[in-house]
N, C-alpha and C positions, 0 to 999 in steps of 0.2 A: 607422518604427522597427523594425529586425529583431530577432531573438532575442538575437544577441550584444550589441547595444546595450542592450536592455531587462533581460538577465540576465546581466551579465558574472561575477557571483560563480558561477554554475552552470558557466560555460566554464573558470573559473579553479580549480576545486576537483578535488582527486584523489578519483576513485572507484574502488573495487576492481573487477577484472573477472576472469572466470573462464575458464580453458582448457576447451574443450568435452570433453576427457577426464578433467577433474577429477572426482572422486567427489562425489556429491550431498551426502554428509555434510559435505564442506569447505565447500561453498556454505552449507549450514544453519548451520554454526558461524561463518562469517563474517557472515551476517546477524545471528546472536546477538550476537557480540562487537562489531560495529560498530553494533549497534542501527539498522539500516536496513531497508527494506521490500523492496528489490529489488536484484538485481546482474546486470549484462549478462554474456552468455556470448559470447565472440567465435568465430566461425566461420571456418575457413580457406578460401581460395579461393572466397569468396563475399561479396556485398555484405550479406547478411542478418546480423542481429544477433538473438540471442535473450536472454532474461532468465529467471532463476528468482526466485521470491518466496516468502515463507511461505505465501501463499494458494495458489499453483500446487503447492507440495510437499504441502500438507495435502489438496488436491484429489485428488492421485494416491494418497496414502495412503488416503484414504476409498474408493477404488476398488480397493484391493489387497486380496485375500483373506488371511485371518489367517494361513494357512499359508505365505504368500510374504513375510511381513515380514522373514525372515531374508536375503533377496536385496535388500532395499531398499539396504543400504549398499554393495552392489557396483554399483549403477547410476551412470552418468556424469550430470553436470549437464545434458547434452543431453537425456536422457531425461525430465527433469523441467522442462523449460524451454518457454517459448512464444515466438512471434515478437514482436520489439519493434518497435512502430510506429516509423517513421522520418520525419523532417521535415528540410528545409534549414535550416542555421543562418541562412541569409539570409532565411527566411520571417519573416512578421510574427506577432504574437501571435494575430491571428484565425485564421491558418492552423494554428497549434498547437492552438487550442481546437477546431477542426473535426475534428483527428485524434483528440483525446480523446474527443469526441462519437460519432465513427464507430465507434471501437474499444472504447469504454467502458473502456479501461485508464487507469490513473492515471500511466503512465510513457511516455516517448517519448525517442528518441535523436535528437538535433539534430546532424546530420553536417555537416561541412565538405565542400563539393562536390568539391574537389581530393582529398580522402582520406577516404572514408566511415567509416574505422576510427577516426578522430580527431573528436571532437566532445563533446557534454555530455549527460549522463543527467539529464533533467529530469522531476521528479515534480510531479504536479498541486499538491501542498502548496507547493511553491517558489513558485508564482504568488501566494500570499497576500501575500508581502512587497511585491508590486507595488501593493497598495493604499496602503501607507505612503508610497511614492514618488510617488503620484498618477498612476502610468502606467495604472492602471485605477481605475474609480470607478463608483459605482452609488448611487441614492437608496434602494434597498431596505434594509430592516432585517431583523433576526433572524427576526421573526415572519413576514415575507413569504416566506422561503426554508427554514424548518424543515421537516424531515421528520417527519410525524406517525406513521408506521408504526415503531414501536419493536419491535424483536426482542429478546425476553427468554426465558431458559430457567433452570430450577430450578438451584441450585448443587449439588444431588445427582445431577444428570443425568450419565450416563456421557460421557466426553469423545468417544469415537468417535460417540456419537449428536449430540453438540454440533457437531463438525466436519461431519458430514453435513448437519445443518440449515443450517449456515453456507453450504455449497457450494450446497445446494438453493435457498437464498434469495439467493445471490450477495451475502452480507454478510461483510465482514471483521471485524466486531465484533459483539458480543452482550452484552447487559446481563443481569446476575445477577438472577433474579426476587426481588422484595421487598426490593431494595437499589437504591441510586442508582449502583452501581458497575458498570464495564464491563470486558470482556476483549476483546483485539484478537487477530488471528493471530499478531501479534508476541510477545505474552506467552505464547501456546500454544507457539510454537516455543521460547522461553526455557525453558518447563517441560519440554517433551519431550526436549530435547537439552542438558539440564543434565548435568554430570559424573555427579552421583548417580544420575540415571535412566539414563544410557547404560551405566553399570557393570552395572546389572541387565538392561538390553536386550540387551547383548552376550552375556550368559549365557542370557537367555531372550527371544529376538526377538519372540515372541507377546505380550509385556508392553508393547510400544512405545506403544499407545494406551491402556493401562489408566490409570485414575484418573477423577477427576470435575471438573466445571468449578470446583468450589469449591477444588480443589488448585492451580488456576492463580491467580497473583498478579493481582488485579484492581486497577483504577484508578478513582479518583473524578474525573470530568470536571468541568470548570469550569462553574458556573452563570453564564448571562449573562441580561441583561434583555431582554425581547421587543422593546423600542424601540432597543437598541443599533445604531449604524451598523456596517456590514460592515468599514469601515476600522479601527474600534476594536476589533472582535472578532477581527480577522485574527491578530494576535499571540498570542492565547489558544489558537488552534486549531492552530498550527504544530508545537507540541510534542506529546508524548503525553498522552492517548490519540488525538489527532488528531480530537477532536470536542469540542463544547460542548453544554450542554442549556440550553433556555429553557422557559418554561410551555407554549409551542406544540409542542415537540418537540425533536428533536436537530439539530445543525448541524455539517455535516462540510465539509471542503474542496471536495467535489464540489458541495454546495448553495451554497457562497459564491462559486464561480468559475462553474460551468456553468450553474446555474439563471438567474442574471441574464443570461449570455450567449445562452442559448436563448430567453429572452424579450426580447431586444433591448434589455435594461435595463443592459447593461454598456458603459460609455464606455471607449475605449481610445486613449490619447495617440498622436498620430502623430509 
């Protein structure tokens, strides 16, 4: 079973794409308005495809000196993008998972061999629906794949510090200490590039990363049982904030897909 057969919805949906000369602000506003994690950037005269994500943009911002914040809005999407891993649309699910494992990205471009610019933007989270279709299955339960290393920060922490810690730890989500609530890079982008925030930033660019973690809207993740089967838990993790919690730790799409596969405990239908 190839990717087109296993995931026809992914190949049939319309996904926004950015011109390489588009300003990065346009990309961020698209991420915010569409409530998606990443957008492909099509490059001319090359088979390469890049993408921007909330995480990649926050990483660049964390590395930008305060006095250069004013130049941020003049950058193109290409300046804030990273190479998008590519796999053939005729490849099988195992080949797709291998690309995820090798790149540690949660996004892949599945291209038609006849025209690399046409294909599907497949997020790791998309694969969770394959449990319900019995295309993938495992005997593992939430307790077997939960991540016990929970990253949390005080709500009063400066947002710039929080972003730097997220980048250093390579995490897209952070728990608010002394609460059960979580903030993702998507929520941080929502806060930084809201109309109210931008009005001030345009006048004073150095205020871009001002604020605290507590200023950002947080989400209460769904609580699941330690013994729940991953097929049953999958629909609960597809939506925001993209994770669930159990007594053994947190459960993310990566935990639910990649951990069983890496342990040879994921069965894939032929």
